[in-house]
Phi, psi and omega in degrees: 000130179276136179269115181250336179220160182299333179295343179280347184281124183303317180298323178294318179299318179292321178297323177297316178298315178299315181299318178293324175297315179299313180299317180300317182289324186278351180265014183238150169049219183296328181301320182297335183268347177271081190302320183296307181293318179302311181294323181295312183287326175296316179297317180295319181293320177293326180299329178300307179300312188293322178292323176296314180297314182295317179295323180300319184275003179288324177100347179238137180297324180298313178292321179300315179299320178300315179292325176297324177293323175298317180299317180297319177298320179295325176296321176294323177298317177301317181297319178294317182292326180290334172298315179297320177298321177294314180299324180277359180065032176277336180227154176282165177300324179294315178292322175305310183299319179299312181295312183300313181293322179294322176294320178297314178300318179296317178298321178297319178294320177297314179301317179295322180291320176300314180299318178299314181296320178295318181293316181295329178292324181287330183271354180260000000 
């Protein structure tokens, strides 16, 4: 499949799913009232999507890879923040696992895409 728009990128699609999961969880109960943590994790989850989109439209693989690395860091930030949400009992162990695993899956897709871009750059 040829990637013609950022929406075609699997990692972006996964980041969108992760971001919606985070928003659903943070708009409930005690989590919704912890404005700082709620805003932080929502921002980090959205940042994954946005960095992938922004990097895609840059036009250079080197810059795109840089933005993909920012996206990957934001996914790690989500994982760290969801630990705090678990510790504060804002999320169940099951919801924690869903977010953590979705972030891991997204990071793996980002890593694979970075490897693909590096390899394609070497063969051209």
